C-alpha positions as protocol buffer text, in pm:
chain_id: "A"
residue {
  index: 1
  type: MET
  ca { x: 3439 y: -1272 z: 1408 }
}
residue {
  index: 2
  type: PRO
  ca { x: 3225 y: -956 z: 1317 }
}
residue {
  index: 3
  type: VAL
  ca { x: 2901 y: -985 z: 1135 }
}
residue {
  index: 4
  type: ALA
  ca { x: 2876 y: -840 z: 790 }
}
residue {
  index: 5
  type: GLU
  ca { x: 2587 y: -563 z: 829 }
}
residue {
  index: 6
  type: GLU
  ca { x: 2347 y: -613 z: 595 }
}
residue {
  index: 7
  type: THR
  ca { x: 2348 y: -329 z: 280 }
}
residue {
  index: 8
  type: PRO
  ca { x: 1983 y: -153 z: 395 }
}
residue {
  index: 9
  type: LEU
  ca { x: 1696 y: -131 z: 102 }
}
residue {
  index: 10
  type: ARG
  ca { x: 1710 y: 124 z: -84 }
}
residue {
  index: 11
  type: ARG
  ca { x: 1352 y: 308 z: -124 }
}
residue {
  index: 12
  type: VAL
  ca { x: 1216 y: 333 z: -472 }
}
residue {
  index: 13
  type: ALA
  ca { x: 978 y: 467 z: -659 }
}
residue {
  index: 14
  type: ARG
  ca { x: 905 y: 355 z: -988 }
}
residue {
  index: 15
  type: VAL
  ca { x: 625 y: 488 z: -1286 }
}
residue {
  index: 16
  type: VAL
  ca { x: 401 y: 280 z: -1510 }
}
residue {
  index: 17
  type: LEU
  ca { x: 361 y: 585 z: -1713 }
}
residue {
  index: 18
  type: LEU
  ca { x: 67 y: 438 z: -2005 }
}
residue {
  index: 19
  type: ASP
  ca { x: -44 y: 681 z: -2293 }
}
residue {
  index: 20
  type: PRO
  ca { x: -393 y: 717 z: -2386 }
}
residue {
  index: 21
  type: GLN
  ca { x: -347 y: 422 z: -2675 }
}
residue {
  index: 22
  type: ASP
  ca { x: -230 y: 231 z: -2365 }
}
residue {
  index: 23
  type: ARG
  ca { x: 161 y: 283 z: -2467 }
}
residue {
  index: 24
  type: ILE
  ca { x: 449 y: 213 z: -2169 }
}
residue {
  index: 25
  type: LEU
  ca { x: 690 y: 450 z: -2171 }
}
residue {
  index: 26
  type: LEU
  ca { x: 1068 y: 286 z: -2068 }
}
residue {
  index: 27
  type: LEU
  ca { x: 1380 y: 440 z: -2027 }
}
residue {
  index: 28
  type: HIS
  ca { x: 1685 y: 223 z: -2228 }
}
residue {
  index: 29
  type: GLY
  ca { x: 2021 y: 212 z: -2000 }
}
residue {
  index: 30
  type: TYR
  ca { x: 2311 y: 42 z: -1953 }
}
residue {
  index: 31
  type: GLU
  ca { x: 2627 y: -46 z: -1782 }
}
residue {
  index: 32
  type: PRO
  ca { x: 2860 y: 247 z: -1735 }
}
residue {
  index: 33
  type: ASP
  ca { x: 3161 y: -5 z: -1770 }
}
residue {
  index: 34
  type: ASP
  ca { x: 2996 y: -186 z: -2036 }
}
residue {
  index: 35
  type: PRO
  ca { x: 2813 y: -11 z: -2328 }
}
residue {
  index: 36
  type: SER
  ca { x: 2691 y: -349 z: -2464 }
}
residue {
  index: 37
  type: ASP
  ca { x: 2501 y: -440 z: -2171 }
}
residue {
  index: 38
  type: THR
  ca { x: 2192 y: -300 z: -2223 }
}
residue {
  index: 39
  type: TRP
  ca { x: 1807 y: -300 z: -2084 }
}
residue {
  index: 40
  type: TRP
  ca { x: 1469 y: -92 z: -2048 }
}
residue {
  index: 41
  type: PHE
  ca { x: 1275 y: 0 z: -1744 }
}
residue {
  index: 42
  type: THR
  ca { x: 1020 y: 193 z: -1595 }
}
residue {
  index: 43
  type: PRO
  ca { x: 1091 y: 577 z: -1519 }
}
residue {
  index: 44
  type: GLY
  ca { x: 1176 y: 619 z: -1165 }
}
residue {
  index: 45
  type: GLY
  ca { x: 1444 y: 622 z: -865 }
}
residue {
  index: 46
  type: GLY
  ca { x: 1544 y: 644 z: -460 }
}
residue {
  index: 47
  type: VAL
  ca { x: 1371 y: 852 z: -245 }
}
residue {
  index: 48
  type: GLU
  ca { x: 1528 y: 1174 z: -132 }
}
residue {
  index: 49
  type: GLY
  ca { x: 1526 y: 1292 z: 243 }
}
residue {
  index: 50
  type: ASP
  ca { x: 1208 y: 1309 z: 350 }
}
residue {
  index: 51
  type: GLU
  ca { x: 1005 y: 1304 z: 49 }
}
residue {
  index: 52
  type: THR
  ca { x: 751 y: 1058 z: 5 }
}
residue {
  index: 53
  type: ARG
  ca { x: 724 y: 791 z: -219 }
}
residue {
  index: 54
  type: GLU
  ca { x: 452 y: 1019 z: -450 }
}
residue {
  index: 55
  type: GLU
  ca { x: 655 y: 1294 z: -434 }
}
residue {
  index: 56
  type: ALA
  ca { x: 972 y: 1091 z: -556 }
}
residue {
  index: 57
  type: ALA
  ca { x: 801 y: 937 z: -822 }
}
residue {
  index: 58
  type: LEU
  ca { x: 636 y: 1230 z: -930 }
}
residue {
  index: 59
  type: ARG
  ca { x: 1002 y: 1416 z: -892 }
}
residue {
  index: 60
  type: GLU
  ca { x: 1144 y: 1133 z: -1075 }
}
residue {
  index: 61
  type: LEU
  ca { x: 982 y: 1099 z: -1407 }
}
residue {
  index: 62
  type: ALA
  ca { x: 967 y: 1505 z: -1421 }
}
residue {
  index: 63
  type: GLU
  ca { x: 1386 y: 1497 z: -1407 }
}
residue {
  index: 64
  type: GLU
  ca { x: 1401 y: 1197 z: -1650 }
}
residue {
  index: 65
  type: THR
  ca { x: 1101 y: 1291 z: -1885 }
}
residue {
  index: 66
  type: GLY
  ca { x: 980 y: 1658 z: -1876 }
}
residue {
  index: 67
  type: LEU
  ca { x: 678 y: 1551 z: -1732 }
}
residue {
  index: 68
  type: THR
  ca { x: 542 y: 1793 z: -1493 }
}
residue {
  index: 69
  type: ASP
  ca { x: 137 y: 1771 z: -1488 }
}
residue {
  index: 70
  type: VAL
  ca { x: 124 y: 1358 z: -1460 }
}
residue {
  index: 71
  type: ARG
  ca { x: -159 y: 1246 z: -1145 }
}
residue {
  index: 72
  type: LEU
  ca { x: -47 y: 930 z: -981 }
}
residue {
  index: 73
  type: GLY
  ca { x: -301 y: 638 z: -952 }
}
residue {
  index: 74
  type: PRO
  ca { x: -211 y: 394 z: -710 }
}
residue {
  index: 75
  type: VAL
  ca { x: 44 y: 153 z: -665 }
}
residue {
  index: 76
  type: VAL
  ca { x: 14 y: -168 z: -847 }
}
residue {
  index: 77
  type: TRP
  ca { x: 310 y: -401 z: -785 }
}
residue {
  index: 78
  type: GLN
  ca { x: 548 y: -383 z: -546 }
}
residue {
  index: 79
  type: ARG
  ca { x: 924 y: -597 z: -540 }
}
residue {
  index: 80
  type: ILE
  ca { x: 1243 y: -625 z: -371 }
}
residue {
  index: 81
  type: CYS
  ca { x: 1554 y: -676 z: -631 }
}
residue {
  index: 82
  type: SER
  ca { x: 1917 y: -662 z: -544 }
}
residue {
  index: 83
  type: PHE
  ca { x: 2195 y: -617 z: -868 }
}
residue {
  index: 84
  type: PRO
  ca { x: 2520 y: -494 z: -971 }
}
residue {
  index: 85
  type: PHE
  ca { x: 2502 y: -175 z: -1134 }
}
residue {
  index: 86
  type: ALA
  ca { x: 2787 y: 86 z: -1158 }
}
residue {
  index: 87
  type: GLY
  ca { x: 3053 y: -107 z: -945 }
}
residue {
  index: 88
  type: ARG
  ca { x: 2847 y: -149 z: -677 }
}
residue {
  index: 89
  type: ARG
  ca { x: 2554 y: -368 z: -559 }
}
residue {
  index: 90
  type: TRP
  ca { x: 2166 y: -239 z: -531 }
}
residue {
  index: 91
  type: HIS
  ca { x: 1904 y: -349 z: -257 }
}
residue {
  index: 92
  type: GLN
  ca { x: 1573 y: -190 z: -351 }
}
residue {
  index: 93
  type: ASP
  ca { x: 1231 y: -198 z: -190 }
}
residue {
  index: 94
  type: GLU
  ca { x: 1046 y: -81 z: -539 }
}
residue {
  index: 95
  type: TRP
  ca { x: 690 y: 45 z: -542 }
}
residue {
  index: 96
  type: TYR
  ca { x: 541 y: 111 z: -915 }
}
residue {
  index: 97
  type: TYR
  ca { x: 265 y: 346 z: -931 }
}
residue {
  index: 98
  type: LEU
  ca { x: 25 y: 365 z: -1232 }
}
residue {
  index: 99
  type: ALA
  ca { x: 3 y: 672 z: -1433 }
}
residue {
  index: 100
  type: ARG
  ca { x: -166 y: 818 z: -1700 }
}
residue {
  index: 101
  type: THR
  ca { x: -48 y: 1086 z: -1953 }
}
residue {
  index: 102
  type: THR
  ca { x: -219 y: 1296 z: -2258 }
}
residue {
  index: 103
  type: ARG
  ca { x: 139 y: 1439 z: -2366 }
}
residue {
  index: 104
  type: THR
  ca { x: 337 y: 1167 z: -2560 }
}
residue {
  index: 105
  type: GLU
  ca { x: 651 y: 1412 z: -2653 }
}
residue {
  index: 106
  type: VAL
  ca { x: 920 y: 1369 z: -2382 }
}
residue {
  index: 107
  type: ALA
  ca { x: 1280 y: 1373 z: -2361 }
}
residue {
  index: 108
  type: LEU
  ca { x: 1557 y: 1279 z: -2118 }
}
residue {
  index: 109
  type: GLY
  ca { x: 1573 y: 1599 z: -1869 }
}
residue {
  index: 110
  type: ALA
  ca { x: 1773 y: 1667 z: -1569 }
}
residue {
  index: 111
  type: LEU
  ca { x: 1995 y: 1330 z: -1528 }
}
residue {
  index: 112
  type: THR
  ca { x: 2198 y: 1284 z: -1265 }
}
residue {
  index: 113
  type: GLU
  ca { x: 2578 y: 1215 z: -1333 }
}
residue {
  index: 114
  type: LEU
  ca { x: 2517 y: 877 z: -1322 }
}
residue {
  index: 115
  type: GLU
  ca { x: 2205 y: 849 z: -1538 }
}
residue {
  index: 116
  type: THR
  ca { x: 2412 y: 1056 z: -1804 }
}
residue {
  index: 117
  type: ARG
  ca { x: 2693 y: 793 z: -1812 }
}
residue {
  index: 118
  type: SER
  ca { x: 2361 y: 524 z: -1861 }
}
residue {
  index: 119
  type: VAL
  ca { x: 2069 y: 598 z: -2014 }
}
residue {
  index: 120
  type: THR
  ca { x: 2065 y: 615 z: -2375 }
}
residue {
  index: 121
  type: GLY
  ca { x: 1704 y: 767 z: -2417 }
}
residue {
  index: 122
  type: LEU
  ca { x: 1285 y: 656 z: -2419 }
}
residue {
  index: 123
  type: ARG
  ca { x: 1044 y: 474 z: -2569 }
}
residue {
  index: 124
  type: TRP
  ca { x: 697 y: 397 z: -2554 }
}
residue {
  index: 125
  type: TRP
  ca { x: 613 y: 48 z: -2617 }
}
residue {
  index: 126
  type: THR
  ca { x: 267 y: -100 z: -2692 }
}
residue {
  index: 127
  type: SER
  ca { x: 166 y: -417 z: -2530 }
}
residue {
  index: 128
  type: ALA
  ca { x: 240 y: -651 z: -2807 }
}
residue {
  index: 129
  type: GLU
  ca { x: 562 y: -470 z: -2918 }
}
residue {
  index: 130
  type: LEU
  ca { x: 678 y: -549 z: -2523 }
}
residue {
  index: 131
  type: SER
  ca { x: 531 y: -911 z: -2553 }
}
residue {
  index: 132
  type: ALA
  ca { x: 786 y: -939 z: -2881 }
}
residue {
  index: 133
  type: ALA
  ca { x: 1092 y: -765 z: -2724 }
}
residue {
  index: 134
  type: ARG
  ca { x: 1418 y: -1030 z: -2717 }
}
residue {
  index: 135
  type: GLU
  ca { x: 1569 y: -723 z: -2491 }
}
residue {
  index: 136
  type: THR
  ca { x: 1620 y: -763 z: -2119 }
}
residue {
  index: 137
  type: VAL
  ca { x: 1331 y: -531 z: -1962 }
}
residue {
  index: 138
  type: TYR
  ca { x: 1274 y: -474 z: -1566 }
}
residue {
  index: 139
  type: PRO
  ca { x: 1095 y: -629 z: -1386 }
}
residue {
  index: 140
  type: THR
  ca { x: 1142 y: -914 z: -1627 }
}
residue {
  index: 141
  type: ARG
  ca { x: 747 y: -991 z: -1653 }
}
residue {
  index: 142
  type: LEU
  ca { x: 659 y: -656 z: -1714 }
}
residue {
  index: 143
  type: ALA
  ca { x: 481 y: -792 z: -2019 }
}
residue {
  index: 144
  type: GLY
  ca { x: 270 y: -993 z: -1841 }
}
residue {
  index: 145
  type: LEU
  ca { x: 240 y: -701 z: -1623 }
}
residue {
  index: 146
  type: LEU
  ca { x: 113 y: -462 z: -1827 }
}
residue {
  index: 147
  type: ARG
  ca { x: -138 y: -700 z: -2022 }
}
residue {
  index: 148
  type: THR
  ca { x: -283 y: -820 z: -1679 }
}
residue {
  index: 149
  type: LEU
  ca { x: -309 y: -466 z: -1588 }
}
residue {
  index: 150
  type: LEU
  ca { x: -429 y: -373 z: -1918 }
}
residue {
  index: 151
  type: ASP
  ca { x: -706 y: -678 z: -1910 }
}
residue {
  index: 152
  type: GLU
  ca { x: -833 y: -640 z: -1570 }
}
residue {
  index: 153
  type: GLY
  ca { x: -744 y: -259 z: -1457 }
}
residue {
  index: 154
  type: PRO
  ca { x: -559 y: -186 z: -1127 }
}
residue {
  index: 155
  type: PRO
  ca { x: -574 y: -488 z: -790 }
}
residue {
  index: 156
  type: ALA
  ca { x: -787 y: -372 z: -551 }
}
residue {
  index: 157
  type: ALA
  ca { x: -415 y: -414 z: -331 }
}
residue {
  index: 158
  type: PRO
  ca { x: -50 y: -395 z: -464 }
}
residue {
  index: 159
  type: VAL
  ca { x: 103 y: -716 z: -622 }
}
residue {
  index: 160
  type: VAL
  ca { x: 395 y: -810 z: -471 }
}
residue {
  index: 161
  type: LEU
  ca { x: 646 y: -947 z: -714 }
}
residue {
  index: 162
  type: ALA
  ca { x: 896 y: -1228 z: -681 }
}
residue {
  index: 163
  type: PRO
  ca { x: 1221 y: -1110 z: -546 }
}
residue {
  index: 164
  type: GLU
  ca { x: 1436 y: -1034 z: -840 }
}
residue {
  index: 165
  type: ILE
  ca { x: 1820 y: -1108 z: -777 }
}
residue {
  index: 166
  type: VAL
  ca { x: 2023 y: -1040 z: -1081 }
}
C-alpha cells in the first residue's frame, strides 16, 4: 500500500513589530469562505525562491504594511504550526523576528489575491489590550510572550514554542 507523502514545511518569516510605545502591530484576518471566523496575527509570510528568511520578513512587512525602513533584530521565537485555511491545510516552520519602528502610520499595501480575500486591516496593540483580548490571536500565547519580551528583552537564543495544531 502506498505511503502518503508528508507535506513539506513551508518556511515562514514573521515580524514582531514594536512602536516607540511598545505596541505590537497585528493584522486582522478571516477565513475566505467564512468571514465570521476571524483572528489577529503578526505580519509575515512564506519565503519565496532563494530569498533568506530575513529578506522574506522585510518583503512581507513592506507588502502588508507599507513599512520599508525597518531594521530586523534577532529571532525571538520559533514554532511549527498546522492549520486549515482557504480550502487546504498549511504546515509551517515560523521564525519571529523582533523589529522596531518609529513610524506608526501603516496601511495595507500590495496584498496577494488570497490576502485581499482574507485580511481586513491592521492595528497597534498594547500589551494590556492583548492580554485582555477575547479575540483569537496567533500564536495563541502571544500576550504572555510579548509581556516577557518587553520585561526581559530578547532571549539569548530563540524560544522554541510548542507546536500549534489547529
